[in-house]
C-alpha positions as CSV (number, residue, x, y, z in Angstrom):
1,M,78.8,85.0,104.6
2,L,80.1,86.8,101.5
3,V,80.4,90.5,101.7
4,H,80.9,92.8,98.6
5,F,82.0,96.4,98.4
6,E,80.1,98.1,95.7
7,T,79.7,101.5,97.3
8,Q,81.5,103.7,99.8
9,S,78.6,103.0,102.2
10,D,79.3,99.2,101.9
11,L,82.9,99.8,103.0
12,E,81.9,102.0,105.8
13,D,79.4,99.5,107.1
14,A,82.1,96.8,107.0
15,I,84.7,99.0,108.8
16,H,82.2,99.7,111.6
17,M,81.5,95.9,111.9
18,L,85.3,95.2,111.8
19,V,86.0,97.6,114.7
20,K,83.3,96.0,116.8
21,Q,84.9,92.6,116.1
22,D,88.4,93.7,117.0
23,K,88.8,96.6,119.5
24,R,92.5,96.9,118.5
25,L,91.4,98.6,115.3
26,K,89.4,101.4,117.0
27,P,92.5,103.6,117.5
28,V,93.6,102.9,114.0
29,L,90.3,104.1,112.6
30,E,90.3,107.2,114.9
31,L,93.7,108.1,113.5
32,T,92.9,107.5,109.8
33,G,89.3,108.5,109.5
34,M,87.1,106.4,107.2
35,P,89.0,105.0,104.3
36,T,87.8,105.7,100.8
37,I,86.8,102.7,98.7
38,R,89.2,101.8,95.9
39,Q,87.7,100.4,92.7
40,R,88.9,99.3,89.3
41,E,87.2,97.9,86.2
42,P,86.3,94.2,86.6
43,G,86.9,91.4,84.0
44,F,89.8,91.0,81.7
45,T,90.4,94.7,81.5
46,G,90.9,95.1,85.2
47,L,93.1,92.1,85.5
48,A,95.2,93.1,82.5
49,A,95.8,96.5,84.0
50,I,97.1,95.0,87.2
51,I,99.3,92.6,85.3
52,C,100.8,95.5,83.3
53,G,101.7,97.3,86.5
54,Q,103.4,94.4,88.3
55,Q,106.7,95.4,89.8
56,L,106.6,98.8,88.3
57,S,106.3,102.3,89.7
58,T,102.9,103.9,89.6
59,A,103.9,106.3,86.9
60,S,105.5,103.6,84.7
61,A,102.5,101.3,85.2
62,A,100.1,104.0,84.2
63,A,102.1,104.9,81.1
64,I,102.3,101.4,79.8
65,W,98.7,100.7,80.5
66,G,97.8,103.9,78.8
67,R,99.5,102.8,75.6
68,V,98.1,99.3,75.8
69,S,94.5,100.3,76.4
70,K,94.7,103.0,73.7
71,A,96.1,100.5,71.1
72,F,93.3,98.0,71.8
73,D,90.1,100.1,72.1
74,P,87.8,98.5,73.0
75,F,90.0,96.3,75.1
76,H,89.0,92.6,74.7
77,H,90.6,89.3,75.2
78,D,90.2,88.3,71.6
79,A,92.3,91.2,70.4
80,I,95.1,90.4,72.8
81,S,94.9,86.7,71.9
82,K,95.4,87.6,68.2
83,A,98.0,90.4,68.7
84,R,101.6,89.9,67.7
85,A,104.0,89.6,70.6
86,D,106.4,92.1,69.0
87,R,103.6,94.7,68.8
88,L,102.7,94.2,72.5
89,G,106.4,94.4,73.3
90,R,106.7,97.8,71.6
91,L,104.0,99.0,73.9
92,G,106.2,98.3,76.9
93,L,105.1,94.9,78.0
94,S,107.8,92.3,79.0
95,A,107.9,88.9,77.5
96,A,106.6,87.3,80.7
97,K,103.6,89.7,80.9
98,I,102.7,89.1,77.2
99,K,102.8,85.4,77.9
100,T,100.5,85.8,80.9
101,L,98.0,88.0,79.1
102,K,97.8,85.7,76.1
103,H,97.3,82.7,78.2
104,I,94.4,84.3,80.2
105,A,92.9,85.6,76.9
106,R,92.9,82.0,75.5
107,E,91.4,80.6,78.7
108,L,88.6,83.2,78.6
109,A,87.9,82.6,74.9
110,A,87.7,78.8,75.5
111,E,85.4,79.5,78.5
112,R,87.7,77.6,80.8
113,L,88.0,80.7,83.0
114,N,85.3,83.0,84.2
115,L,86.6,86.0,86.1
116,D,83.2,87.3,87.2
117,V,82.1,84.2,89.1
118,L,85.1,84.7,91.5
119,A,83.2,87.4,93.3
120,N,80.8,84.8,94.7
121,E,83.4,82.3,95.7
122,V,85.1,82.1,99.1
123,A,88.1,84.4,99.0
124,D,90.7,81.6,99.5
125,I,89.2,79.5,96.7
126,A,89.0,82.5,94.3
127,H,92.6,83.4,95.2
128,N,93.8,79.8,94.4
129,T,91.9,79.9,91.0
130,L,93.8,83.0,90.0
131,T,97.2,82.0,91.3
132,A,96.9,78.7,89.3
133,L,97.2,80.9,86.2
134,P,100.8,81.3,84.9
135,G,102.2,84.7,85.8
136,I,99.5,85.5,88.4
137,G,101.0,85.8,91.9
138,P,99.3,86.2,95.2
139,W,99.4,90.0,95.2
140,T,97.9,90.3,91.8
141,A,95.2,87.8,92.7
142,D,94.2,89.6,95.9
143,I,94.3,93.1,94.3
144,Y,92.0,91.9,91.5
145,L,89.6,90.3,94.0
146,L,89.5,93.4,96.2
147,F,89.5,96.3,93.8
148,C,87.9,94.8,90.6
149,L,85.4,92.5,92.2
150,G,84.9,94.2,95.5
151,H,85.4,90.9,97.4
152,G,85.0,91.8,101.0
153,D,87.3,89.1,102.4
154,A,90.2,89.4,99.9
155,W,93.4,89.7,102.0
156,P,96.6,91.1,100.3
157,A,99.0,89.4,102.7
158,G,102.0,90.1,100.5
159,D,101.4,93.8,100.2
160,L,104.4,95.6,101.9
161,A,102.4,98.6,102.9
162,V,99.8,96.5,104.6
163,Q,102.5,94.5,106.3
164,E,104.3,97.6,107.6
165,A,101.0,99.1,108.8
166,V,100.0,95.9,110.7
167,K,103.5,95.7,112.3
168,I,103.2,99.3,113.7
169,G,99.4,99.2,114.4
170,L,99.6,95.9,116.3
171,G,102.9,96.7,118.0
172,L,104.9,93.8,116.4
173,K,108.7,93.7,116.7
174,E,109.2,92.9,113.0
175,R,107.2,93.3,109.8
176,P,105.2,90.1,109.3
177,T,105.8,87.9,106.3
178,A,103.0,87.0,103.9
179,K,102.7,83.6,105.7
180,Q,102.5,85.3,109.1
181,M,99.9,87.7,107.8
182,A,97.4,84.9,107.3
183,P,96.8,84.0,111.0
184,L,97.0,87.7,112.0
185,A,94.0,88.4,109.8
186,E,91.9,85.5,111.0
187,P,90.0,87.8,113.5
188,W,88.9,90.0,110.6
189,R,87.1,87.3,108.5
190,P,84.9,87.7,106.5
191,L,85.9,91.4,106.3
192,R,89.6,91.1,105.6
193,G,89.2,93.3,102.6
194,A,87.8,96.1,104.8
195,A,90.8,95.6,107.1
196,A,93.1,96.0,104.1
197,H,91.5,99.3,103.2
198,L,92.0,100.4,106.8
199,W,95.6,99.4,107.0
200,W,96.4,101.1,103.7
201,A,94.9,104.3,105.1
202,Y,97.0,103.9,108.3
203,Y,100.1,103.4,106.2
204,R,99.4,106.7,104.3
205,V,99.0,108.5,107.7
206,L,102.3,107.0,108.9
207,K,104.1,108.1,105.7
208,K,102.7,111.5,105.9
209,R,103.9,111.9,109.5
210,E,107.3,110.8,108.5
211,G,107.4,113.4,105.7
212,V,106.4,116.1,108.1
213,I,109.1,115.0,110.6
214,A,111.7,114.8,107.8
215,G,110.7,118.2,106.5
216,S,111.1,119.9,109.9
217,K,114.7,118.9,110.3
């Protein structure tokens, strides 16, 4: 069964189903309240934005993407394919990210890659399709599937915030690795994407509490 999150209502329905599947998540939801759906533009634009922000702070990522998207308006893979590398570099993109974007642009132009069809593939298969592309790691693939395509079972196992939230929420002794996160999420199939939204919300609550505690000293 494939589930997609196109609206806030879709996510809420999935969260309610998830809590029925796994009672351990009920106190998490009671603490966080209903998470808000997170959505980004699909296709090459959405994937390019995520790539531009890899391993950068939110502010730096937004600044670079702002320059890139403004320089190529409308943003299209043909324009990136033809753009000079030095021009892309002046916009703030690293050599590795330029190489990745150009490769994906060429694959799209040659119709060897179709990003839209990934929404209707099993999450693990769609994940493997994306990570087979040079410069696309597991985190980038999962974030694209979840936020850009609304794939209900995408599971960002390598996300540090989700890992930390799972550790505290499930009472684990140590923060699980990406490899350990896979079996932990098995009870949440085919709604692992909803679980990710819930764990992110839980992490924000934890961080807010830490801030309050720190500020009271």
